[in-house]
matplotlib code that plots the C-alpha trace (Angstrom):
import matplotlib.pyplot as plt

x = [42.9, 40.0, 36.7, 33.8, 30.2, 26.9, 24.8, 20.5, 18.2, 16.1, 13.0, 14.9, 16.6, 13.0, 12.5, 14.9, 14.6, 10.7, 12.4, 14.4, 12.0, 9.7, 11.3, 12.4, 9.1, 7.9, 10.9, 10.3, 6.3, 7.5, 9.4, 6.5, 4.5, 6.7, 6.9, 3.5, 2.1, -0.9, -2.6, -1.5, -1.3, -1.9, 0.2, -0.5, 3.5, 3.1, -0.1, -2.8, -4.2, -2.6, -4.2, -3.3, -3.2, -5.6, -3.4, -0.5, -2.7, 0.6, -0.4, 1.7, 2.3, 0.5, 2.9, 1.7, 3.7, 2.6, 3.1, 2.6, 1.4, 5.1, 5.2, 7.5, 7.9, 5.4, 7.2, 5.3, 1.5, -0.8, -2.5, -5.1, -5.4, -9.1, -9.9, -14.0, -15.8, -17.4, -16.4, -13.2, -10.4, -8.3, -7.4, -4.6, -2.4, -4.3, -7.6, -8.0, -9.6, -8.3, -3.5, -2.2, 1.0, 2.9, 5.0, 9.5, 10.7, 10.6, 6.4, 5.6, 3.4, 3.8, 0.5, 2.6, 0.8, -2.4, -3.3, -5.6, -8.9, -10.5, -12.6, -11.8, -12.8, -12.2, -12.2, -11.0, -9.0, -9.3, -7.0, -6.7, -3.5, -3.9, -1.6, -1.7, -6.1, -4.7, -6.6, -6.8, -7.6, -7.4, -8.2, -5.9, -7.8, -6.9, -8.1, -8.2, -7.9, -6.8, -3.4, -1.9, 0.4, -2.0, -4.9, -2.4, -1.6, -5.3, -5.7, -2.5, -3.7, -6.8, -6.3, -3.5, -6.0, -9.0, -5.7, -5.2, -8.9, -8.8, -5.8, -7.9, -11.0, -9.8, -7.4, -10.9, -12.6, -9.9, -10.0, -13.6, -13.2, -10.9, -13.1, -16.1, -13.5, -12.6, -16.0, -17.1, -14.6, -15.7, -18.6, -19.8, -20.2, -17.2, -14.7, -11.3, -8.4, -5.4, -2.6, 0.7, 3.4, 6.4, 9.3, 12.2, 16.4, 19.3, 23.2, 25.0, 23.9, 21.1, 17.6, 14.8, 11.7, 8.9, 10.1]
y = [43.2, 44.6, 42.8, 44.8, 42.8, 44.1, 43.9, 43.4, 43.5, 40.8, 41.8, 44.1, 40.3, 39.3, 41.8, 41.4, 38.0, 37.9, 41.3, 38.9, 36.1, 38.3, 39.7, 36.0, 34.8, 36.9, 34.7, 31.6, 32.0, 32.4, 29.8, 27.6, 29.7, 28.7, 24.9, 25.1, 23.6, 25.7, 22.9, 18.4, 17.4, 13.3, 11.7, 7.8, 7.1, 3.2, 0.5, 2.9, 0.1, -3.1, -6.8, -9.2, -12.5, -14.4, -17.8, -16.9, -14.3, -11.9, -7.8, -4.5, -3.0, 1.1, 4.0, 7.1, 10.9, 13.2, 16.6, 20.9, 23.1, 23.7, 19.7, 19.4, 15.7, 16.2, 14.3, 13.1, 12.6, 10.1, 8.1, 6.1, 2.9, 1.7, -1.4, -2.7, -3.9, -6.6, -8.2, -8.1, -6.7, -8.6, -7.5, -7.2, -9.2, -10.8, -9.9, -6.1, -3.4, -0.9, 0.2, 3.4, 4.5, 6.9, 8.0, 9.4, 12.0, 11.3, 12.2, 8.5, 6.4, 2.2, -0.2, -3.8, -6.4, -6.5, -9.9, -10.1, -12.8, -14.6, -12.7, -11.4, -7.8, -4.5, -1.8, 1.1, 1.6, 5.1, 6.8, 9.2, 11.7, 13.9, 16.7, 19.8, 19.4, 19.3, 16.6, 15.1, 12.4, 10.4, 6.7, 3.3, 1.5, -1.9, -5.4, -8.7, -11.8, -15.2, -15.8, -18.5, -20.1, -22.7, -20.2, -18.2, -21.4, -22.8, -19.2, -20.1, -23.6, -22.9, -19.6, -21.4, -25.0, -21.7, -20.8, -23.9, -24.3, -21.9, -22.4, -25.9, -24.2, -21.4, -24.2, -26.7, -23.8, -23.3, -27.0, -26.2, -23.2, -24.7, -28.2, -25.6, -23.4, -26.6, -28.1, -25.1, -25.6, -28.8, -29.3, -32.5, -31.0, -33.3, -31.6, -31.8, -32.6, -28.9, -30.2, -30.2, -30.5, -32.6, -30.7, -31.9, -31.6, -31.5, -32.8, -29.9, -25.9, -26.8, -25.4, -25.9, -26.0, -27.3, -30.5]
z = [49.3, 50.6, 49.7, 49.2, 50.5, 49.4, 52.8, 51.2, 54.6, 54.4, 52.6, 49.9, 49.4, 48.2, 46.6, 44.2, 44.3, 42.5, 40.3, 38.7, 38.2, 36.7, 34.1, 33.0, 33.0, 29.1, 27.6, 29.2, 28.2, 24.8, 24.6, 25.4, 22.7, 19.9, 20.8, 21.0, 17.4, 16.2, 14.5, 13.7, 10.4, 10.4, 7.0, 6.2, 5.8, 5.0, 4.4, 2.4, -0.5, 1.3, -0.1, 3.3, 2.6, 4.3, 3.5, 5.5, 8.0, 7.1, 7.4, 6.6, 9.4, 8.2, 9.2, 10.1, 10.5, 12.7, 12.2, 12.8, 10.3, 8.7, 8.9, 11.5, 12.8, 16.4, 18.9, 21.8, 19.8, 21.4, 18.0, 18.1, 15.6, 16.0, 13.7, 11.7, 14.9, 12.6, 8.6, 6.3, 8.7, 11.9, 15.0, 17.4, 19.7, 22.9, 20.5, 21.1, 17.9, 19.5, 19.6, 21.4, 20.4, 21.3, 18.1, 18.1, 17.5, 14.2, 14.8, 13.0, 14.6, 14.0, 13.7, 15.0, 16.1, 13.7, 12.7, 9.2, 9.9, 7.7, 5.5, 2.8, 1.8, 1.8, 5.1, 6.9, 10.4, 11.5, 13.1, 15.5, 17.0, 19.8, 20.7, 23.6, 22.9, 18.7, 17.1, 13.5, 12.6, 8.8, 7.1, 6.0, 3.3, 2.8, 1.7, 2.8, 0.1, -0.1, -2.1, -3.0, -5.6, -6.9, -7.9, -9.9, -11.8, -12.6, -13.7, -16.2, -17.2, -18.1, -20.8, -22.3, -22.8, -24.1, -26.7, -27.4, -28.9, -30.3, -32.6, -33.3, -33.9, -36.3, -38.5, -38.9, -39.9, -42.3, -43.7, -44.2, -46.7, -48.4, -49.3, -50.2, -52.8, -54.7, -53.9, -56.1, -59.3, -59.8, -62.3, -60.7, -57.1, -55.9, -53.9, -56.6, -54.4, -55.3, -58.2, -57.0, -59.5, -58.5, -56.9, -59.3, -57.9, -60.6, -60.1, -59.9, -59.1, -57.2, -57.9, -56.0, -59.3, -62.0, -64.2]

ax = plt.figure().add_subplot(projection="3d")
ax.plot(x, y, z, "-o")
ax.set_aspect("equal")
plt.show()
């Protein structure tokens, strides 16, 4: 079977190659434009309002998510977590006050390695995200506090003591009131003890009553 070969001069072959590549450029540019987000959103997933235990030096790891204008996750974005320079707060491993994290396929970044310091109080963690010349920022509110079982037990014991004193006080007040009423009913002002009828139990059908 005869074979037919197409021969092109070098200059014609080069012109054909340029024409083919030029034709693909608009399509590639369109795909790149579609992949680039128009806006970044920074959402707090976990850690907002957390109270860290100073005694145990434990802290909840904040998690944020970076999304685009259509709420789709943005992978590969750079996220910075910034801690307060002084006062309540803490530090990362090595004593640093900032942490750099790159978002995963779900657009999430986790603030790992944070340890609360020994100062009680509220503070804010600043979060900044960037991707392809786009930026977004937010703040995470947390607090350090001393949380111990002994403190809670002490508070409970004090509450019970107050309740007991209140009951005893009410009983004493009731006795004084009864004595005052009895004293007003006597002629000489001396409190008269209340008169009660004896209880009689008779054999046969059980009955309880006066004589």
